C-alpha positions in Angstrom: 92.2 98.2 95.9 92.1 102.1 96.9 90.5 100.9 100.2 93.1 98.1 100.5 96.0 100.6 99.9 94.7 103.1 102.2 94.6 100.2 105.0 98.0 98.9 104.6 99.2 102.7 104.6 97.3 103.1 108.1 99.3 99.7 108.9 102.4 101.5 107.8 101.7 104.3 110.0 101.3 102.5 113.1 104.5 100.5 112.6 106.2 103.9 112.2 104.6 105.0 115.1 105.9 101.9 117.2 109.5 102.4 115.5 109.6 106.1 116.6 108.4 105.3 120.2 110.3 101.8 120.7 113.3 101.9 117.7 115.9 103.2 120.4 115.6 100.0 122.3 116.9 98.1 119.1 119.9 100.0 119.2 122.1 98.1 121.4 121.5 94.8 119.0 121.8 96.9 115.9 123.7 100.5 116.5 123.7 101.7 113.0 119.8 101.5 113.2 120.2 105.3 114.8 121.0 106.6 111.2 117.5 105.7 110.5 115.4 106.0 114.0 117.0 109.4 114.9 115.4 111.0 111.9 112.6 109.3 112.1 111.7 110.1 115.9 112.8 113.7 115.0 110.2 113.7 112.6 107.6 112.2 115.3 108.3 114.8 117.7 108.0 117.5 115.3 104.7 116.4 114.2 103.7 116.1 117.7 104.9 119.8 119.1 104.2 121.7 115.8 100.6 120.0 115.5 101.2 119.8 111.8 98.9 116.5 110.1 101.3 114.1 108.8 101.5 113.5 104.7 100.1 110.1 105.6 96.8 111.2 106.4 95.7 113.1 103.9 97.3 110.4 101.5 94.9 108.0 103.0 91.9 109.9 103.2 92.6 110.3 99.2 93.0 106.5 98.9 89.6 106.4 100.5 88.2 108.4 98.3 89.5 106.9 95.5 88.3 103.7 96.5 84.5 105.2 96.8 84.7 104.4 100.9 84.0 106.7 103.4 87.1 108.0 105.6 86.5 105.6 108.3 84.1 102.8 108.0 83.7 99.6 110.4 86.0 97.2 109.4 88.7 95.8 111.5 91.3 98.6 110.4 88.9 101.5 110.8 87.5 100.4 113.9 90.5 99.3 116.1 93.7 100.8 114.6 92.4 104.2 113.6 91.3 105.6 116.8 95.0 105.1 117.9 96.3 107.4 115.0 93.7 109.8 115.1 92.2 110.0 118.6 89.0 112.0 118.8 89.5 115.6 120.6 92.9 115.6 120.1 94.0 119.2 120.6 97.4 120.7 120.4 98.2 120.7 124.0 97.7 117.0 123.9 99.8 116.5 121.0 102.8 118.4 122.6 102.3 116.2 125.5 102.3 113.2 123.2 105.7 115.0 122.0 107.2 115.1 125.2 106.7 111.5 125.5 107.9 110.8 122.5 111.3 112.7 123.5 111.6 111.4 127.1 110.8 107.5 125.8 114.0 108.3 123.0 116.3 109.8 125.6 115.6 106.9 127.9 116.2 104.5 125.0 119.2 105.9 123.7 120.8 106.3 127.2 120.0 102.5 128.1 121.7 101.7 124.2 124.8 103.8 124.9 125.3 102.1 128.6 124.8 98.8 127.2 127.8 99.7 124.5 129.8 100.9 127.3 129.6 97.8 129.3 132.7 95.5 129.1 131.8 92.2 127.4 
């Protein structure tokens, strides 16, 4: 059961990253989503700029150990999703570039949403 929870946690982690990167593009349809998205995007940028480890990572590894598995086995989640979340050779400099991308994409999304809201209907 712990291994299944670890896999679910990886999927949730991936969905969170997708929300951090693309959630701003949902704002023209659901403007109140900004109250959830802004803190999520700020957290994502903070993690990338600072190089800290997201708390989901140790929790996932703990669940894998509890389940008697290794950190990264050969299943679908481990083979295809984990490299997206935990790429090899990830350095602080690469993380900071990713942080700039997070900020740039979200600035573009919020500018687009702001223009869409100001456009007359």
